[in-house]
Steps between C-alpha positions, in 0.01 A plus 500: 500500500767592746782329303441725200522815717837429661777750403274665241348847463127488433355763271123562486281768343159360583260531789242232409240386746470151351850395574540511881153589611249208493125585505262236634131565453386166635679459834302185587617303193860613558524455876233252621706178441812639666305631802315169543819306489729717710275691756194457706283700261249360258577722200551867430170636630547339837860619508424866429213509745686326785873563448520702819404197713718234658446282199763711312850356462736620772860619470601153632340341191717709278811434700465119499410496136137390538407779267766627258404820323836522333423191292671509153289527193623170362320317782160625389554576132349802338144364451232452767520129578391282788732688728355845410661802345885501500496820708251355758750479786612856454145628456373326803791626713452857372123495575583393855701824537308764305393834635187672384544840329256789524354419160410143611790328315739277692873478468770293650744794455398765746685757711441756778703795574704491826737740657709735281269433195636146448240236382476158658314198362185450704492115449866440583548536884821688598531260794442134492479253215454641156236297310650594163838368612352190633299433183801571279308779326675810366298794628591715202490247217184324596188717545141387521207736442121414539226706347186387687189436296140500633573140622825316523408315173522847326843578640803574280837405623828646362839345576823684421776235478827653383809295408794545721719739307759530777708229331547734207794750493239773458164577340471798250156626413427748219179699481437837335343659809472244778338486841800352686319350795276297266801359327656417836179318604471305178855376493575487870807711441599833664567697180712809510314731252726692274403737216692417173437847360441824674210720390718714284661191341156360427398822319832495303455127405137547395565828304834427345535123475137392469377827359149436623224763481234476773147639477256522786128460401343434841432694809447206739634144568223340292511164673365270230300248688126446510303758308770767517625440140418764239515317163371794304754748615774251469400432140522877435844516650611219266358681199669820607825328556508335161420825327766681707784260464423316184468150632262288707588472861556207737237504764608396851218456763329257737333172417165658610555786250567277205177311573303819493680616178402179327132545589484882476770607267609217271656757255744602766666159502420391143578828311630786720771311702793283374477262791366478857732419789398428856674675787570166656681354202838376616833558323384628166635816342373705208741454202353752250721781375380830644216327689178677584342379821176605680470405866125486576411521862687342782495139634314482827505167696191376680457600862580151594844530349579811697381339819692185437829678460415705810431183697826347379676801646285491818303811410130568474407661161151659482276496202557803284207748521508537122714397203709821533522494882781400737550158650694643790879536519587133450220441253611785275850356487351174383310676232817676389655156427205374301406828333770764465778250461323322216400820322861614514624172358294526192584871461862401449496150370634555143763335296552806282513878570280786375188373676188696586314401822154628553404482880119468520550479884670694771605178688870541410805514721610846618826477311320456173230761580776751593743404217427811304430288191123568491516769245197470269143620557252251631228391250231479762130502406582397134154374429206440735461166665177421312626613158536172317387648175728794523798265571404297194519825297843565653620153406371523145668842439823374664511194279485709182860605564449871409253433198237768478146380552150672489236493770281278292781246450562493875140446581465231242809304583464516882127449501402767751265802493580837348484654851756254639743577209446874549570481879806281441632741229463800719680333797779369286561833345503670833753248635722535193459145377354579154537775240222666319552558121275761337419397142421726213154589388205325650669174576481385865805541724741217545681374811825302571681368798814691589772245437 
């Protein structure tokens, strides 16, 4: 609402796709009635297949108001009614002026490089009448992207419709490690990116003010989508963290990971962890004193999300060859916004100092990786992936809080075989988690968790 922006400074710290980007999975339902009423086309399928013919609206139709793509939302409302979707005018206009990218996506925001490296919009003629100007459409704040399906019925349309922030004094956006061009696209603002802290100041703040201790336990990005999650190893790290620091950790991970934890490792969420937090959770902070946080894996958006953001910027983003691979120069900056930036947020989002952060991923910003705060040894390969019984032994010993127990007690209480108890005991002794207490006479030895 423009009158609320005038003479004000707008502050934002969120890059949420559901605010200014509208996804339409059924274009016919959203656009048919508008097309039937205002054009010579009979619905969306006819429009997409024949939009390059002389049935398409001309620039004269825009100039004389026959078609008005700048229609205000109030005229259509926010539901799909008899007039169609409230963004139907902008979407139809955008689809008339899209360019196809190398990956098959279409975008109304597309440039080609001219002389001296300057880029020019390919659908805004440098000479003659500008269709965007004639239609009253802001080229930068209104962008339309089409992801073609097998048939037009299967298409997905995305419309970026950004409020006009030019009426505000300024817009200030906060993000822990932003991708500036994405913020500029999303808010329609030419941000001047400024670091609040230098690298040295960040290290000083984290070490002296926050007093955070950072531990690296991974050797790869560990994008936690699909079947890439390792519930067994993650449960082992939680067991180790509790024993090492005397409290159960908060687990931060992806929605996909939490689903697999619940099916494969229910003790991880029910017993080993204090709480589970999704990477995408908004403005929450961890309020515990001296918090212990384990960041398991990294968020990795779907290929479609990479390609959508690329298309909004007029760039073709290829599919990644694998979960660890590159999406190209632009695609990797998109991943940085949704991955490294979110990992960094939860690595520093504490209300109180003296925290411990366990990075079970290498997808962290360079300033954090190079902060000289990663000082402890990495507890990799704590227990094998398939060692459910051995982890149960570890949990039992840990929960005894230093009380000495015998092998028979462990086997009876945990309900596993003697061989499983013996293998777990040997590994836990080798890794320094439990002590062996030699008893007098012929009594069996006793074992206790090192508190």
